[in-house]
VOPAGU-2260 file (C-alpha; in pm, 1 decimal, decimal comma):
REM VOPAGU-2260
SITE   aa  ch    i         X         Y         Z
SITE  MET   A    0     166,8   -7123,9  -18375,5
SITE  ASN   A    1     197,9   -7485,7  -18267,8
SITE  THR   A    2      84,3   -7749,3  -18512,2
SITE  PRO   A    3      27,2   -8124,0  -18459,8
SITE  GLU   A    4     355,7   -8191,9  -18640,9
SITE  ASN   A    5     580,2   -7986,6  -18413,4
SITE  ILE   A    6     424,2   -8070,9  -18077,4
SITE  ALA   A    7     681,9   -8263,1  -17877,1
SITE  PRO   A    8     583,2   -8614,5  -17763,4
SITE  ILE   A    9     409,7   -8600,6  -17424,9
SITE  GLU   A   10     510,6   -8880,8  -17191,2
SITE  GLN   A   11     351,2   -8775,7  -16868,5
SITE  HIS   A   12      -9,5   -8684,5  -16810,0
SITE  SER   A   13      89,7   -8375,5  -16612,5
SITE  ASP   A   14     283,4   -8249,8  -16916,9
SITE  LEU   A   15     -21,4   -8316,0  -17133,1
SITE  ILE   A   16    -238,5   -8114,1  -16896,0
SITE  ASP   A   17       6,8   -7822,1  -16899,4
SITE  THR   A   18      34,3   -7824,9  -17277,6
SITE  THR   A   19    -342,7   -7846,6  -17321,6
SITE  SER   A   20    -396,0   -7564,7  -17072,7
SITE  GLU   A   21    -159,3   -7337,9  -17266,3
SITE  LEU   A   22    -327,7   -7418,0  -17596,5
SITE  LEU   A   23    -673,7   -7358,2  -17448,3
SITE  ALA   A   24    -559,7   -7018,5  -17322,2
SITE  LYS   A   25    -427,9   -6933,4  -17671,1
SITE  GLY   A   26    -739,2   -7068,9  -17841,4
SITE  ASP   A   27    -520,6   -7288,1  -18064,4
SITE  ASP   A   28    -787,9   -7535,3  -18176,0
SITE  GLN   A   29    -571,1   -7675,5  -18455,1
SITE  ALA   A   30    -299,1   -7789,2  -18217,7
SITE  LEU   A   31    -552,2   -7919,4  -17965,1
SITE  SER   A   32    -729,2   -8115,6  -18235,7
SITE  GLY   A   33    -397,2   -8266,2  -18339,8
SITE  ILE   A   34    -325,4   -8377,7  -17983,2
SITE  LEU   A   35    -670,1   -8532,5  -17933,2
SITE  THR   A   36    -639,2   -8721,5  -18260,9
SITE  LEU   A   37    -330,2   -8897,7  -18126,2
SITE  LEU   A   38    -495,1   -9002,9  -17798,9
SITE  GLU   A   39    -708,9   -9305,3  -17718,9
SITE  ALA   A   40   -1063,0   -9253,5  -17587,2
SITE  GLY   A   41    -961,4   -9330,3  -17229,4
SITE  GLU   A   42    -673,8   -9081,3  -17249,0
SITE  ILE   A   43    -905,1   -8810,1  -17380,7
SITE  ALA   A   44   -1154,5   -8876,4  -17101,4
SITE  HIS   A   45    -875,2   -8861,2  -16842,0
SITE  LEU   A   46    -756,2   -8533,4  -16990,7
SITE  MET   A   47   -1105,7   -8381,5  -16990,4
SITE  GLU   A   48   -1156,2   -8481,1  -16626,5
SITE  SER   A   49    -840,9   -8282,1  -16544,1
SITE  PHE   A   50   -1012,8   -7953,0  -16631,8
SITE  PRO   A   51   -1315,0   -7756,0  -16505,0
SITE  GLU   A   52   -1646,0   -7791,4  -16688,6
SITE  ALA   A   53   -1599,2   -7488,9  -16917,2
SITE  SER   A   54   -1272,1   -7625,0  -17053,7
SITE  ARG   A   55   -1425,5   -7970,6  -17099,9
SITE  SER   A   56   -1688,6   -7825,2  -17330,2
SITE  ALA   A   57   -1417,2   -7657,8  -17537,4
SITE  LEU   A   58   -1220,7   -7982,8  -17562,3
SITE  TRP   A   59   -1530,7   -8186,1  -17648,1
SITE  LYS   A   60   -1584,0   -7981,4  -17966,0
SITE  LEU   A   61   -1242,8   -8099,4  -18087,4
SITE  VAL   A   62   -1280,1   -8469,6  -18004,0
SITE  PRO   A   63   -1271,8   -8681,5  -18323,1
SITE  GLU   A   64   -1623,8   -8793,0  -18417,2
SITE  GLU   A   65   -1525,2   -9159,2  -18435,6
SITE  THR   A   66   -1399,6   -9145,3  -18076,1
SITE  SER   A   67   -1663,3   -8924,9  -17911,4
SITE  GLY   A   68   -1895,3   -9205,8  -17802,5
SITE  GLU   A   69   -1615,7   -9401,3  -17636,0
SITE  VAL   A   70   -1500,1   -9084,5  -17458,7
SITE  LEU   A   71   -1848,0   -9046,1  -17308,1
SITE  VAL   A   72   -1830,3   -9402,1  -17181,3
SITE  GLU   A   73   -1484,2   -9353,3  -17028,8
SITE  LEU   A   74   -1579,9   -9035,6  -16841,5
SITE  GLY   A   75   -1676,5   -9071,2  -16475,8
SITE  GLY   A   76   -2048,0   -9054,7  -16401,5
SITE  VAL   A   77   -2048,9   -8701,4  -16258,7
SITE  ALA   A   78   -1822,5   -8564,2  -16532,3
SITE  ARG   A   79   -2029,4   -8735,2  -16801,0
SITE  GLN   A   80   -2352,3   -8597,7  -16658,0
SITE  SER   A   81   -2221,1   -8241,0  -16651,9
SITE  LEU   A   82   -2110,7   -8270,4  -17015,1
SITE  VAL   A   83   -2437,8   -8430,2  -17126,8
SITE  ASP   A   84   -2630,6   -8139,5  -16975,4
SITE  GLU   A   85   -2456,3   -7904,6  -17219,8
SITE  LEU   A   86   -2489,7   -8113,1  -17538,0
SITE  ASP   A   87   -2783,7   -8109,3  -17777,6
SITE  THR   A   88   -2982,6   -8413,5  -17881,7
SITE  GLU   A   89   -2829,7   -8444,8  -18228,2
SITE  THR   A   90   -2474,7   -8436,7  -18093,1
SITE  LEU   A   91   -2549,9   -8707,7  -17837,2
SITE  ILE   A   92   -2717,5   -8930,3  -18095,1
SITE  GLU   A   93   -2416,4   -8898,9  -18327,0
SITE  ALA   A   94   -2180,9   -8980,0  -18040,5
SITE  THR   A   95   -2368,3   -9287,1  -17918,5
SITE  ILE   A   96   -2497,4   -9436,2  -18243,4
SITE  ASN   A   97   -2193,1   -9662,4  -18297,5
SITE  LEU   A   98   -2142,7   -9773,9  -17938,2
SITE  ASP   A   99   -2174,6  -10142,6  -17860,9
SITE  THR   A  100   -2465,7  -10241,1  -17640,8
SITE  PRO   A  101   -2290,2  -10257,6  -17298,5
SITE  ASP   A  102   -2132,9   -9914,0  -17351,1
SITE  LEU   A  103   -2459,4   -9763,5  -17472,7
SITE  ALA   A  104   -2632,2   -9901,8  -17163,2
SITE  VAL   A  105   -2378,9   -9716,3  -16945,6
SITE  VAL   A  106   -2436,9   -9383,5  -17119,6
SITE  ILE   A  107   -2809,9   -9390,3  -17185,4
SITE  GLU   A  108   -2902,5   -9401,2  -16817,5
SITE  ASP   A  109   -2726,7   -9065,5  -16766,9
SITE  LEU   A  110   -2922,7   -8898,5  -17046,9
SITE  PRO   A  111   -3234,3   -8686,9  -16992,8
SITE  GLU   A  112   -3551,9   -8881,1  -17070,5
SITE  ASP   A  113   -3627,6   -8697,3  -17395,5
SITE  ILE   A  114   -3273,5   -8749,0  -17528,3
SITE  SER   A  115   -3273,8   -9110,6  -17410,3
SITE  ASP   A  116   -3593,4   -9170,3  -17607,9
SITE  ALA   A  117   -3440,9   -9003,3  -17913,7
SITE  VAL   A  118   -3133,4   -9228,3  -17893,1
SITE  ARG   A  119   -3358,1   -9534,1  -17870,4
SITE  GLU   A  120   -3553,9   -9420,0  -18176,7
SITE  SER   A  121   -3227,9   -9389,7  -18370,9
SITE  LEU   A  122   -3150,8   -9760,1  -18318,9
SITE  ASP   A  123   -3261,2  -10032,6  -18555,6
SITE  TYR   A  124   -3490,8  -10308,2  -18431,6
SITE  HIS   A  125   -3205,6  -10547,4  -18347,1
SITE  GLY   A  126   -3002,8  -10280,1  -18166,2
SITE  LEU   A  127   -3302,3  -10165,5  -17962,6
SITE  LYS   A  128   -3384,1  -10521,2  -17855,1
SITE  GLN   A  129   -3024,7  -10578,0  -17746,5
SITE  LEU   A  130   -3023,9  -10254,6  -17547,1
SITE  GLU   A  131   -3349,1  -10332,3  -17368,4
SITE  ALA   A  132   -3227,0  -10684,1  -17291,8
SITE  THR   A  133   -2907,2  -10543,7  -17138,4
SITE  LEU   A  134   -3091,8  -10282,5  -16932,2
SITE  ALA   A  135   -3321,6  -10556,6  -16802,1
SITE  PHE   A  136   -3030,4  -10701,8  -16605,3
SITE  ALA   A  137   -2964,2  -10559,7  -16261,1
SITE  GLU   A  138   -2709,6  -10280,8  -16237,8
SITE  GLY   A  139   -2378,3  -10422,4  -16119,3
SITE  SER   A  140   -2439,1  -10764,9  -16277,1
SITE  ALA   A  141   -2246,4  -10945,5  -16549,4
SITE  GLY   A  142   -2541,4  -10906,5  -16785,0
SITE  ARG   A  143   -2478,9  -10531,1  -16803,2
SITE  LEU   A  144   -2129,0  -10596,9  -16942,1
SITE  MET   A  145   -2224,7  -10871,0  -17185,9
SITE  THR   A  146   -2194,1  -10832,2  -17559,8
SITE  THR   A  147   -2354,4  -11066,6  -17810,7
SITE  GLU   A  148   -2050,1  -11038,8  -18039,6
SITE  ALA   A  149   -1935,9  -11396,2  -17980,0
SITE  VAL   A  150   -1815,6  -11608,9  -18270,3
SITE  SER   A  151   -1943,9  -11963,2  -18222,7
SITE  VAL   A  152   -1869,9  -12286,4  -18408,8
SITE  ARG   A  153   -1985,5  -12645,9  -18380,3
SITE  ALA   A  154   -1778,9  -12926,0  -18229,5
SITE  ASP   A  155   -1829,5  -13173,9  -18515,4
SITE  ILE   A  156   -1664,9  -12969,3  -18790,5
SITE  SER   A  157   -1300,4  -12957,2  -18898,4
SITE  LEU   A  158   -1054,1  -12678,1  -18830,2
SITE  GLU   A  159   -1031,5  -12620,3  -19205,6
SITE  THR   A  160   -1404,4  -12545,1  -19212,0
SITE  VAL   A  161   -1363,3  -12304,3  -18921,8
SITE  LEU   A  162   -1081,0  -12121,2  -19100,3
SITE  ARG   A  163   -1288,0  -12085,5  -19418,8
SITE  TYR   A  164   -1571,0  -11943,4  -19209,0
SITE  LEU   A  165   -1338,6  -11691,2  -19043,9
SITE  ARG   A  166   -1194,7  -11582,3  -19378,7
SITE  ARG   A  167   -1547,2  -11504,4  -19499,2
SITE  ARG   A  168   -1603,3  -11295,2  -19186,2
SITE  GLU   A  169   -1278,8  -11104,5  -19252,5
SITE  SER   A  170   -1255,5  -10990,3  -18889,1
SITE  LEU   A  171   -1299,1  -11101,7  -18528,1
SITE  PRO   A  172   -1448,9  -10910,9  -18234,8
SITE  ASP   A  173   -1199,0  -10732,8  -18012,4
SITE  GLN   A  174   -1041,2  -10932,5  -17726,7
SITE  THR   A  175   -1104,3  -11266,5  -17900,8
SITE  SER   A  176    -872,2  -11533,9  -17765,9
SITE  GLY   A  177   -1086,0  -11824,4  -17879,5
SITE  LEU   A  178   -1411,0  -11924,4  -18045,0
SITE  MET   A  179   -1717,3  -12041,2  -17854,4
SITE  VAL   A  180   -1815,9  -12401,1  -17924,3
SITE  VAL   A  181   -2187,4  -12487,2  -17918,0
SITE  ASP   A  182   -2414,1  -12771,5  -18026,9
SITE  ARG   A  183   -2706,4  -12748,4  -18269,7
SITE  ASP   A  184   -2929,2  -12600,2  -17998,5
SITE  GLY   A  185   -2676,9  -12333,9  -17891,9
SITE  LEU   A  186   -2570,4  -12517,3  -17574,3
SITE  PHE   A  187   -2223,7  -12401,0  -17469,3
SITE  LEU   A  188   -1971,9  -12686,5  -17486,2
SITE  GLY   A  189   -1636,5  -12514,7  -17448,9
SITE  GLU   A  190   -1388,5  -12291,1  -17625,1
SITE  LEU   A  191   -1164,7  -12339,5  -17928,1
SITE  PRO   A  192    -842,7  -12143,5  -17857,3
SITE  LEU   A  193    -684,6  -11968,2  -18154,0
SITE  SER   A  194    -348,7  -12142,8  -18106,7
SITE  PRO   A  195    -461,0  -12501,0  -18190,7
SITE  LEU   A  196    -686,1  -12360,3  -18462,7
SITE  LEU   A  197    -377,9  -12223,3  -18638,1
SITE  THR   A  198    -124,8  -12495,9  -18557,5
SITE  HIS   A  199    -311,1  -12829,7  -18589,7
SITE  GLN   A  200    -381,2  -13019,2  -18906,7
SITE  PRO   A  201    -677,0  -12882,3  -19107,4
SITE  GLU   A  202    -868,3  -13211,1  -19093,1
SITE  THR   A  203    -864,5  -13213,0  -18709,4
SITE  LEU   A  204   -1211,8  -13185,1  -18558,9
SITE  VAL   A  205   -1295,4  -12898,7  -18324,1
SITE  SER   A  206   -1402,1  -13151,4  -18059,0
SITE  GLU   A  207   -1047,0  -13292,9  -18050,9
SITE  VAL   A  208    -872,4  -12965,3  -17956,7
SITE  MET   A  209   -1142,1  -12761,0  -17784,8
SITE  ASN   A  210   -1118,2  -12670,7  -17416,1
SITE  THR   A  211   -1414,2  -12835,8  -17246,3
SITE  ASP   A  212   -1322,9  -12678,0  -16911,0
SITE  ALA   A  213   -1360,7  -12321,9  -17037,9
SITE  ARG   A  214   -1511,6  -12086,8  -16781,7
SITE  GLN   A  215   -1870,0  -11969,7  -16814,1
SITE  VAL   A  216   -2085,0  -11728,6  -16613,0
SITE  THR   A  217   -2450,9  -11640,0  -16588,7
SITE  PRO   A  218   -2581,3  -11285,1  -16649,2
SITE  ASP   A  219   -2682,1  -11239,5  -16285,0
SITE  LEU   A  220   -2326,5  -11289,3  -16150,5
SITE  PRO   A  221   -2224,5  -10979,3  -15948,2
SITE  GLU   A  222   -1954,5  -10763,0  -16106,9
SITE  ARG   A  223   -1724,1  -10806,9  -15808,8
SITE  GLU   A  224   -1725,9  -11186,2  -15843,7
SITE  LEU   A  225   -1677,2  -11151,3  -16218,4
SITE  ALA   A  226   -1369,8  -10933,5  -16163,4
SITE  SER   A  227   -1226,3  -11192,4  -15922,4
SITE  LEU   A  228   -1283,9  -11465,8  -16181,3
SITE  PHE   A  229   -1090,9  -11274,5  -16449,1
SITE  ARG   A  230    -812,6  -11179,7  -16208,8
SITE  ASP   A  231    -764,9  -11528,0  -16064,7
SITE  ASN   A  232    -774,2  -11709,1  -16400,3
SITE  ASP   A  233    -600,1  -11457,0  -16630,4
SITE  LEU   A  234    -899,9  -11454,3  -16863,1
SITE  VAL   A  235    -931,8  -11245,2  -17178,4
SITE  SER   A  236   -1299,0  -11323,2  -17228,9
SITE  VAL   A  237   -1560,1  -11552,4  -17079,8
SITE  ALA   A  238   -1879,4  -11706,6  -17214,7
SITE  VAL   A  239   -2214,9  -11596,6  -17075,5
SITE  VAL   A  240   -2486,6  -11862,2  -17065,2
SITE  ASP   A  241   -2848,4  -11864,2  -16951,1
SITE  GLU   A  242   -3003,0  -12098,8  -16694,9
SITE  GLN   A  243   -3022,0  -12377,7  -16953,7
SITE  GLY   A  244   -2656,5  -12338,0  -17052,0
SITE  ILE   A  245   -2736,6  -12173,1  -17386,3
SITE  LEU   A  246   -2469,5  -11929,9  -17505,8
SITE  VAL   A  247   -2606,1  -11573,9  -17497,9
SITE  GLY   A  248   -2286,3  -11365,1  -17523,3
SITE  ARG   A  249   -1946,6  -11300,5  -17376,3
SITE  ILE   A  250   -1766,5  -11054,5  -17150,1
SITE  THR   A  251   -1417,9  -10922,4  -17228,3
SITE  VAL   A  252   -1131,2  -10816,4  -17006,1
SITE  ASP   A  253   -1146,4  -10446,6  -17102,0
SITE  ASN   A  254   -1484,2  -10411,7  -16931,5
SITE  VAL   A  255   -1365,1  -10603,6  -16626,0
SITE  LEU   A  256   -1054,6  -10386,6  -16589,5
SITE  GLN   A  257   -1287,0  -10088,7  -16549,9
SITE  ILE   A  258   -1466,5  -10271,1  -16266,8
SITE  ILE   A  259   -1134,6  -10335,1  -16090,4
SITE  HIS   A  260   -1037,4   -9970,6  -16134,6
SITE  ASP   A  261   -1372,3   -9849,6  -15999,2
SITE  GLU   A  262   -1345,4  -10084,8  -15702,8
SITE  ALA   A  263   -1002,0   -9949,0  -15615,7
SITE  ASP   A  264   -1136,4   -9593,6  -15632,4
SITE  HIS   A  265   -1432,2   -9696,5  -15420,8
SITE  GLN   A  266   -1209,7   -9830,9  -15144,8
SITE  ILE   A  267   -1001,2   -9511,9  -15133,3
SITE  LEU   A  268   -1280,0   -9255,0  -15159,6
SITE  GLY   A  269   -1533,7   -9447,8  -14956,3
SITE  ALA   A  270   -1317,8   -9411,2  -14646,9
SITE  VAL   A  271   -1396,7   -9037,9  -14642,8
SITE  GLY   A  272   -1760,6   -9057,2  -14748,9
SITE  LEU   A  273   -1707,8   -9004,0  -15123,5
SITE  ASN   A  274   -1780,8   -9238,2  -15411,7
SITE  GLU   A  275   -1576,3   -9337,6  -15714,9
SITE  GLU   A  276   -1773,2   -9102,2  -15939,4
SITE  GLU   A  277   -1653,9   -8793,5  -15749,4
SITE  ASP   A  278   -1544,9   -8521,8  -15991,9
SITE  LEU   A  279   -1228,8   -8343,3  -15880,1
SITE  PHE   A  280   -1302,9   -8037,8  -16095,3
SITE  ALA   A  281   -1678,4   -8014,9  -16042,8
SITE  PRO   A  282   -1821,2   -7670,0  -15955,4
SITE  VAL   A  283   -1794,5   -7559,6  -15593,0
SITE  PHE   A  284   -2164,3   -7575,5  -15506,4
SITE  LYS   A  285   -2213,6   -7923,5  -15656,1
SITE  SER   A  286   -1914,8   -8061,7  -15466,9
SITE  THR   A  287   -2026,4   -7888,6  -15148,4
SITE  ALA   A  288   -2366,9   -8052,3  -15163,8
SITE  ARG   A  289   -2222,3   -8399,7  -15222,2
SITE  ARG   A  290   -1981,1   -8373,2  -14930,1
SITE  ALA   A  291   -2212,4   -8202,1  -14682,0
SITE  PHE   A  292   -2401,4   -8517,9  -14583,8
SITE  TRP   A  293   -2100,1   -8707,5  -14452,5
SITE  LEU   A  294   -1964,8   -8398,0  -14283,3
SITE  GLY   A  295   -2296,7   -8380,4  -14099,9
SITE  ILE   A  296   -2268,5   -8744,5  -13997,0
SITE  ASN   A  297   -1916,9   -8685,8  -13868,3
SITE  LEU   A  298   -2033,3   -8378,6  -13679,2
SITE  ALA   A  299   -2298,1   -8585,7  -13503,3
SITE  THR   A  300   -2040,7   -8844,3  -13399,6
SITE  ALA   A  301   -1807,9   -8566,3  -13280,4
SITE  PHE   A  302   -2084,4   -8431,2  -13056,8
SITE  LEU   A  303   -2133,2   -8782,3  -12918,1
SITE  ALA   A  304   -1763,2   -8798,4  -12828,1
SITE  ALA   A  305   -1783,7   -8448,5  -12679,0
SITE  TRP   A  306   -2081,1   -8556,2  -12469,0
SITE  VAL   A  307   -1878,0   -8845,6  -12328,7
SITE  ILE   A  308   -1598,1   -8604,7  -12238,5
SITE  GLY   A  309   -1853,2   -8377,0  -12072,8
SITE  LEU   A  310   -1952,0   -8656,6  -11837,8
SITE  PHE   A  311   -1605,8   -8628,0  -11681,8
SITE  GLU   A  312   -1587,3   -8249,8  -11660,7
SITE  ALA   A  313   -1514,3   -8256,9  -11288,0
SITE  THR   A  314   -1229,3   -8500,8  -11336,4
SITE  LEU   A  315   -1072,2   -8288,6  -11610,1
SITE  GLN   A  316   -1094,1   -7974,2  -11397,4
SITE  LYS   A  317    -906,0   -8138,9  -11111,3
SITE  VAL   A  318    -642,2   -8318,3  -11319,5
SITE  VAL   A  319    -539,3   -8095,2  -11613,4
SITE  ALA   A  320    -287,1   -8350,7  -11738,8
SITE  LEU   A  321    -576,8   -8572,7  -11846,6
SITE  ALA   A  322    -690,6   -8314,1  -12102,9
SITE  VAL   A  323    -339,5   -8309,0  -12250,1
SITE  LEU   A  324    -310,0   -8689,1  -12276,3
SITE  MET   A  325    -671,2   -8771,3  -12365,6
SITE  PRO   A  326    -638,1   -8742,7  -12749,9
SITE  ILE   A  327    -358,3   -9000,7  -12752,6
SITE  VAL   A  328    -584,6   -9290,1  -12656,4
SITE  ALA   A  329    -854,2   -9206,1  -12911,2
SITE  SER   A  330    -600,0   -9142,2  -13188,3
SITE  MET   A  331    -413,4   -9471,4  -13138,5
SITE  GLY   A  332    -740,5   -9663,6  -13128,4
SITE  GLY   A  333    -859,6   -9493,7  -13444,9
SITE  ILE   A  334    -544,9   -9577,7  -13637,1
SITE  ALA   A  335    -535,3   -9940,1  -13518,1
SITE  GLY   A  336    -905,0   -9985,2  -13595,4
SITE  SER   A  337    -864,1   -9832,1  -13942,1
SITE  GLN   A  338    -589,1  -10080,8  -14022,0
SITE  THR   A  339    -815,9  -10372,9  -13932,1
SITE  LEU   A  340   -1117,7  -10217,7  -14103,9
SITE  THR   A  341    -926,2  -10160,9  -14427,8
SITE  LEU   A  342    -797,8  -10518,7  -14437,2
SITE  ILE   A  343   -1143,2  -10665,8  -14373,0
SITE  ILE   A  344   -1309,4  -10446,2  -14637,1
SITE  ARG   A  345   -1038,8  -10544,9  -14885,5
SITE  GLY   A  346   -1091,3  -10912,2  -14799,8
SITE  LEU   A  347   -1464,6  -10875,4  -14856,9
SITE  ALA   A  348   -1401,3  -10704,5  -15190,5
SITE  LEU   A  349   -1164,9  -10981,0  -15304,7
SITE  GLY   A  350   -1392,5  -11257,4  -15177,5
SITE  THR   A  351   -1129,3  -11402,6  -14943,4
SITE  ILE   A  352   -1345,1  -11374,7  -14629,1
SITE  SER   A  353   -1624,6  -11618,4  -14552,5
SITE  SER   A  354   -1806,7  -11754,0  -14249,4
SITE  SER   A  355   -1545,7  -12029,4  -14212,9
SITE  ASN   A  356   -1246,4  -11799,5  -14159,2
SITE  THR   A  357   -1406,2  -11498,1  -13991,4
SITE  ARG   A  358   -1348,2  -11627,0  -13638,4
SITE  TRP   A  359    -980,4  -11693,7  -13708,3
SITE  LEU   A  360    -940,8  -11340,5  -13844,4
SITE  ALA   A  361   -1110,6  -11196,4  -13535,8
SITE  TYR   A  362    -875,3  -11388,6  -13304,0
SITE  LYS   A  363    -574,9  -11274,1  -13508,0
SITE  GLU   A  364    -672,9  -10905,5  -13499,8
SITE  ILE   A  365    -750,6  -10919,7  -13127,5
SITE  ALA   A  366    -413,0  -11081,4  -13055,8
SITE  ILE   A  367    -236,9  -10812,8  -13261,4
SITE  ALA   A  368    -430,8  -10542,2  -13076,5
SITE  VAL   A  369    -340,6  -10681,7  -12734,4
SITE  LEU   A  370      29,5  -10712,4  -12820,3
SITE  ASN   A  371      44,7  -10366,5  -12975,9
SITE  GLY   A  372    -154,8  -10230,1  -12683,1
SITE  MET   A  373      96,1  -10367,2  -12432,4
SITE  ILE   A  374     395,2  -10241,2  -12631,2
SITE  TRP   A  375     262,9   -9890,2  -12677,7
SITE  ALA   A  376     114,4   -9875,8  -12328,9
SITE  VAL   A  377     467,4   -9910,2  -12194,4
SITE  VAL   A  378     594,0   -9642,9  -12436,6
SITE  VAL   A  379     323,8   -9381,5  -12370,6
SITE  GLY   A  380     319,7   -9464,4  -11999,5
SITE  GLY   A  381     691,2   -9398,1  -11981,7
SITE  ILE   A  382     663,8   -9071,3  -12174,7
SITE  SER   A  383     372,1   -8966,3  -11955,9
SITE  TYR   A  384     572,1   -9036,4  -11639,4
SITE  LEU   A  385     866,9   -8833,0  -11766,9
SITE  TRP   A  386     629,2   -8552,1  -11853,7
SITE  PHE   A  387     403,1   -8535,6  -11544,1
SITE  SER   A  388     590,2   -8753,3  -11289,0
SITE  ASP   A  389     266,8   -8927,5  -11190,8
SITE  PRO   A  390     275,1   -9310,0  -11197,7
SITE  ILE   A  391    -103,1   -9341,2  -11159,4
SITE  ILE   A  392    -171,8   -9125,5  -11465,6
SITE  SER   A  393      83,2   -9328,8  -11659,5
SITE  ALA   A  394     -79,2   -9657,4  -11554,1
SITE  VAL   A  395    -428,5   -9526,8  -11639,5
SITE  LEU   A  396    -308,5   -9410,0  -11982,2
SITE  GLY   A  397    -150,4   -9748,3  -12058,6
SITE  ALA   A  398    -455,7   -9945,2  -11944,0
SITE  ALA   A  399    -690,2   -9723,5  -12147,1
SITE  MET   A  400    -477,3   -9772,1  -12455,8
SITE  ILE   A  401    -488,9  -10151,5  -12424,4
SITE  ALA   A  402    -867,1  -10136,5  -12379,8
SITE  ASN   A  403    -920,3   -9906,8  -12679,3
SITE  LEU   A  404    -698,0  -10105,9  -12914,3
SITE  PHE   A  405    -888,7  -10418,1  -12808,8
SITE  ALA   A  406   -1219,3  -10245,3  -12887,5
SITE  ALA   A  407   -1077,3  -10114,1  -13214,5
SITE  ALA   A  408    -981,1  -10464,1  -13328,2
SITE  ILE   A  409   -1322,8  -10607,7  -13251,9
SITE  SER   A  410   -1494,7  -10312,5  -13420,6
SITE  GLY   A  411   -1266,8  -10327,4  -13724,7
SITE  VAL   A  412   -1376,6  -10687,0  -13787,0
SITE  ALA   A  413   -1738,6  -10669,0  -13676,0
SITE  ILE   A  414   -1846,8  -10340,6  -13836,7
SITE  PRO   A  415   -1783,2  -10428,3  -14205,5
SITE  LEU   A  416   -1920,0  -10781,3  -14162,3
SITE  ALA   A  417   -2237,0  -10651,7  -13996,8
SITE  MET   A  418   -2280,8  -10378,0  -14257,7
SITE  LYS   A  419   -2242,5  -10623,0  -14544,1
SITE  ARG   A  420   -2509,3  -10846,0  -14389,2
SITE  LEU   A  421   -2741,7  -10544,1  -14356,4
SITE  GLY   A  422   -2680,3  -10439,1  -14716,2
SITE  ILE   A  423   -2482,0  -10127,1  -14619,7
SITE  ASP   A  424   -2158,5  -10047,4  -14802,8
SITE  PRO   A  425   -1881,1  -10081,7  -14540,1
SITE  ALA   A  426   -1633,6   -9889,7  -14756,6
SITE  LEU   A  427   -1858,5   -9586,9  -14744,7
SITE  ALA   A  428   -1987,3   -9593,1  -14386,1
SITE  GLY   A  429   -1748,3   -9816,8  -14194,2
SITE  SER   A  430   -1489,4   -9554,4  -14106,2
SITE  VAL   A  431   -1750,3   -9319,4  -13958,3
SITE  VAL   A  432   -1885,5   -9586,3  -13724,6
SITE  LEU   A  433   -1536,6   -9706,8  -13632,9
SITE  THR   A  434   -1419,3   -9355,5  -13545,3
SITE  THR   A  435   -1721,2   -9310,8  -13320,5
SITE  VAL   A  436   -1648,9   -9637,6  -13138,2
SITE  THR   A  437   -1278,8   -9569,2  -13083,9
SITE  ASP   A  438   -1343,3   -9211,0  -12969,7
SITE  VAL   A  439   -1616,3   -9306,7  -12725,7
SITE  VAL   A  440   -1434,8   -9611,9  -12587,5
SITE  GLY   A  441   -1104,0   -9423,6  -12571,2
SITE  PHE   A  442   -1243,3   -9127,1  -12380,2
SITE  MET   A  443   -1466,6   -9341,8  -12161,5
SITE  SER   A  444   -1191,1   -9584,1  -12060,5
SITE  PHE   A  445    -926,5   -9318,5  -11999,6
SITE  LEU   A  446   -1143,6   -9071,3  -11811,1
SITE  GLY   A  447   -1338,3   -9346,2  -11634,6
SITE  LEU   A  448   -1024,8   -9510,4  -11499,1
SITE  ALA   A  449    -885,5   -9170,8  -11406,3
SITE  THR   A  450   -1201,5   -9090,8  -11211,6
SITE  ILE   A  451   -1174,3   -9417,9  -11018,5
SITE  PHE   A  452    -804,1   -9400,9  -10933,4
SITE  LEU   A  453    -724,3   -9029,8  -10919,0
SITE  LEU   A  454   -1026,3   -8882,8  -10738,3
């Protein structure tokens, strides 16, 4: 039997999955418990998400009690919900009781109403007030990530006084790179970095070494802008202030890293109609239901493209070569448009696109489309001529390709910008609309020109 002592170090997650799978099959709870004890909460959550729901329940029973709440937080929304549905009220209360307020706010919204009420009743007065205050902020705002664990000091005291105060505390909140400096009324004045606190003379006043240019945000700042702020300024934590500038809390980099991770997932999965909470090992029927909607949307757009082709049925019957070459135009337009669409959506996510540079971007993408259209029109026209020995078909194919790449460039810029203005997520719906445009324009231009010049 394997024991925690003789389990070889696991360097790759795939090895960890294989080892865990073998131990689950053997029912070796002792070895599994030993492995989970050595893992961080995020690693345990990642491991659990690598198994179907039945295996997750078995692993959950072996998760160390002190880590269980953090594991719930780290799990993706769908995976967390499926696990919550199988846990009893007492287990969930024990898991969430020691979570800090931002993490508890993430979990409690996935709990059934009766269990959510029970968790609230388990909190003391101060904890309940903090939770309700956090939940009062809009989802996706900085306020949802804020913690009130911010050590603050006054500007008119000496560093020696600050050090005595910290020794009495005996500890600092995680991700503390500096202390918040406030006045008597709690107005945020700046930050006292730990380095000058430890290296300057004890009699030095806080006001002499504090950073008065320290960044600060308000609770209503969108998460995406918050992530950009941390990324661009290499921040570890940032002060959160209210409308009057009063310090109300802070946000740390560990929470922001999760936002960046989720945003990356959103960009990848959104292109095919999925969201970042998609559970790879969810049951078949649940996954089927989640994916069916976008498959239906794509089917509708496919019928639209088919209808356009049907308009030129007579042309296709007379010139069979057109049916062979027709997919080339739509495919090239789709790929070119997807390149532009992806870049624009990424620019919107990073905040690098605004009204002042949109026109320049549009001109750039159109110029690229025209140049690529001319290059590849010559290539496909030449191949078409060698294949069918018909210069008119070759010319029509090349002209249609230039037209479709031009339309793809315009659509790739315009679609995400228009969707953002309308409050629609371009990462989720942009590719569907773009594909429809490039298919319709590609078929219409190719078959339309063929009808004019070949019949």
